[in-house]
N, C-alpha and C positions, 0 to 999 in steps of 0.2 A: 311650668306649663307651656312655655313658648317653644319648647324643643320639638314639638310634634304638630304637624299640619301648620307649619309656618306660612308666611304670606304667599309665597309662590305656589307651594303645593296646595294650599287652600283654594287659591284662584283656579288652578288646573283642575282640581277635584270638582269644583263648582261648574266649570265650563265644559268639562269633558266626561264627567262620571255622575251626572245627575239622574240618569234613568232609574237607577236602583231605588233611590229615595222617593221619586215621583210615583213609580209603579207600585212600590210597597205601600205607600200612603193611600193610594186608590183602593188597594185590596183591604187595607185596614178599615177604611171608611165604610166599605161594603159590609164587613164583619160587624162593625158597631151598629149599623142600621139594622142588620138582621137580628141583632140582640137587643134592639130597642134602647140603645144608648145614643141619644140624639142631641145631647147638650152636656154642659159641664166642663170641668177642667181636665185637659190632657197634659201630663208631664212627659215631655219629649226628650228622653235621655240620649245623649250623643246626637244632638239635633243638627250638627254640622252647620251649613250655610243657610239653613231655614227653609229648605225645599219642602220637606214634609210639614213643617210648621205652617207654611203658607196654605197648603191644602187643607189642613185642619181648621185654620182660621176662616177660610172661604166656606167651609161647611158649618160655620157658626159655633165652633167650640172655642173656649178659652184655652190658651196654651202657655205653659212655662217651658222654655227651651233651655237645656243645659249642655254645655260642651267644654272640654278642657282646653280647646284652642281659642286663643284670643282673636286670631285672624278669622276663624270661622264665625265666631259670635259677632264680630264687626260686620261681616257680610250679611248675617242673619238679621241684624238690627236694621240694616238698610233695606233688605227685602221685605221684612214684616215689622214695620214700626209699631203696630198695634199689639204685638206679643211681648211677653216678659222674657228676657234672656239673662242668663247668668254664666260667667266663666267659672267653672268648678269641675272637680272630679265627680263623676256620677256615683262613685263608691263612697263619697264623703258628704255630699250635699243632703240637707234635710228635705225630705219629700213631703209636701203638704197633702192634706186630705184631697182626694181627687177621685174621678170616675175611671180614668184610663191612664196607664203608664205604657209608653212605647220605648223601644230601643232597637232602632233599625240600622242595619249595616254592620253586623258583627261587632258592635262597639263593646259588648261585654267581654269579648276575647282579648282586647288590647291590654298589653302590660305597660301602659303609660304610668300607672301608679307603682312605685317601687315595692310596695307591700301587697300588691294584688295577688291573690291566690284563691283557691277553691273555698276556703273558709270565709274570706271576704265576700265572695260571690253569694254564698248562702246567707250571709248577714244582710246583703242587699235585697235578696228575695224576701227575707222576713220583714225588712223595713217597708218594702213595696206592699206586701200583704197588709201590714198594719195601716198604711196610708190610704189604701183603696177603700171606698165605700162598699158596703155589702152589695153584691151584684156587679161590682167593678171588674175590670179586666186588665191584665198585663200581657202585652203583645210584643214579641221580640224575635230575633233570630240569632243563630250562632254559626261559627265555622267549626267543622268537625275534622278529625284526622283524615288524611287522604287528599290533601289540597293540590298536590303537584303530580302532573303526568311527566313522563320523561321528556316530552317536547315542550313543556310549559315552565321551564325553569327561568326563562327570560321573556319579558314582554315589553314591546316598544310601542308607544302611541304618540301620534303627532296631531296637534290641533292648530288653531289660528294663533300664530306667534308663540307657541310653546311646544315642548317635547318632553316626554317622560320615559325613563327606562326603569323597569322593576325587575330585580333579581330575587328569586324566591328559593328558600332552603327549608326543608322540613326535618326536624329531629323526631324520628318516629318513637324513640325510646321515651323522650320527655314530652311528646306531643306539643312541641313548640314550632311555630311557623315564623321565620324571619324574612322580612321584606326589606331589601336595600333599594332605596328609591333615589334616583338622580333626576333632577328637573332642570330644564333650560327654558327660561322665559324671556321674551324680548322686552326690554325696557329701554325706551328711547331708540337708539340706533344699535344697541348691543344686546346680546343674549347673556343673561345672568344665570349662573349655575348655583344650585343648592342641593344638599344631600340630607336624607333622613333615613333612619333605621327604625322599623316598626317590628315589634315582637308580639306574637299572639299566642295565648294558651288555647289549644284546641280541645274541645269538649265533645263527648259522645251524647247524642240526643237522648238516649235511654237513661243515662245518668242524670242529665238535667231534669227530665220529666220526673224521675224518682225523687229528686230533691224538692221539686215544687210540690209534689203530692204530700210529702212528709210535712210540709209547712201548712197545708190545708187547701191548696189550690186544686181545682178541677181542671185537668190539662188535656189539650188536644195538640198533637204534633203534626206538622204539615211540611210539604216540600214546595210550597208556593204561598204567595199572598194573593188570594183570589186567582185570577188568570195568569198572574206573573210567576213564572217558574223560577225558583231560586237557582243560583249557580251550583255546580258540582260540590258535593260534600258540605252542604249547608242545610240547616233545618230551622223552621219557624215554629213558634209556640203561641197558643191562645190559652192563657191561664186565668180562670175565673175565680174570684172570691165568692163563695156561696152567699146567697141572700138568706134572709130569715125564713123564707118559704121553702128553701131547698132541703 
């Protein structure tokens, strides 16, 4: 589990890339309020460093945060000591009975689990459906094919005492996105380098919506979380488990 989002990349992701989780959680809270889901347990899959978890806690929900990265969970526990966090694969953890499940930041695409495939994803959807209370909701986003423009194969970002270079390659035939990530983080007087390779299985939103509906969800597909527009070739979903009155 420690091979992905290790200490330095987790630190950089928290320091420089927190807007996605913050803006997405704001949109999700608006959706929950609009659907009269104002309390109860949220299972925050791929919770990262706890940015979304904190927003849910501030809105007076209970939260169970799950992430495969030990470094991310360590940051989350510091940020939100009142929440429950577990280091685990979101494809393997037992999901308790809850009102809401979230999976923000394309975490369902990541091939961190060696046996992750489309069948395992459908099994996760089924387990989430079973765990949700009637009227509960599953809110998440995915990355779709078409991630790379010709001028977007390399991306360099610099922050306070850190730098990150991301090289991207997309296999159109297999719908696999590969990100090669080089980080430099200043520790004491020197910069420390680390390297990670992340592979993502890209899914089409129409296929995902179809799979959710076959399980029994009522599905809405979006290109934003509230006012927050998703990046290019990303889609978000609101999947409701019907209540007894539906």
